[in-house]
C-alpha positions in Angstrom: 16.1 -48.3 -195.3 17.1 -51.5 -197.1 15.1 -52.6 -200.2 13.1 -55.8 -199.9 15.5 -57.5 -202.4 18.3 -57.0 -199.8 16.3 -58.4 -196.8 15.9 -62.0 -196.0 13.4 -63.7 -193.6 13.9 -66.9 -191.6 11.5 -69.6 -192.8 11.7 -71.7 -189.6 8.3 -72.1 -187.9 7.6 -69.6 -185.1 10.6 -67.4 -186.0 10.3 -65.0 -188.9 13.5 -63.0 -188.0 14.2 -60.6 -190.9 17.9 -59.9 -191.7 18.2 -56.3 -192.6 21.7 -55.3 -193.8 21.1 -51.7 -192.6 20.8 -52.8 -189.0 23.6 -54.1 -186.8 22.5 -56.9 -184.5 24.5 -57.3 -181.3 23.8 -61.0 -181.1 25.2 -61.7 -184.6 28.2 -59.3 -184.3 27.8 -58.5 -188.0 28.5 -55.0 -189.1 25.7 -52.8 -190.5 25.9 -52.8 -194.3 26.9 -56.5 -194.6 25.0 -58.1 -197.5 23.3 -61.4 -196.7 25.4 -63.1 -199.4 28.5 -61.9 -197.6 27.6 -63.4 -194.2 30.1 -66.0 -192.8 29.2 -69.6 -193.7 28.7 -70.4 -190.0 26.3 -67.5 -189.5 23.1 -68.5 -187.7 19.7 -66.8 -187.1 20.1 -64.8 -183.8 16.5 -65.8 -182.8 16.2 -69.5 -183.5 19.7 -70.6 -184.6 18.7 -71.7 -188.1 21.4 -71.8 -190.8 21.3 -69.2 -193.6 19.9 -71.8 -196.0 16.6 -71.4 -194.1 16.2 -67.8 -195.2 14.2 -66.5 -198.1 14.7 -63.2 -199.9 11.7 -60.8 -199.4 12.2 -59.2 -202.9 
């Protein structure tokens, strides 16, 4: 399982989606093992559509 320093949580109200690099999410079409820092610039939260700037590291 990924370490908290590698996981990021969406800070948009009523969302809370956690990006875990160990898990592939079908909606995002990002391969498992992709670090948050390596996500495409146009990547969006699969739950609420927020930009990556709205995420905070859990570590």
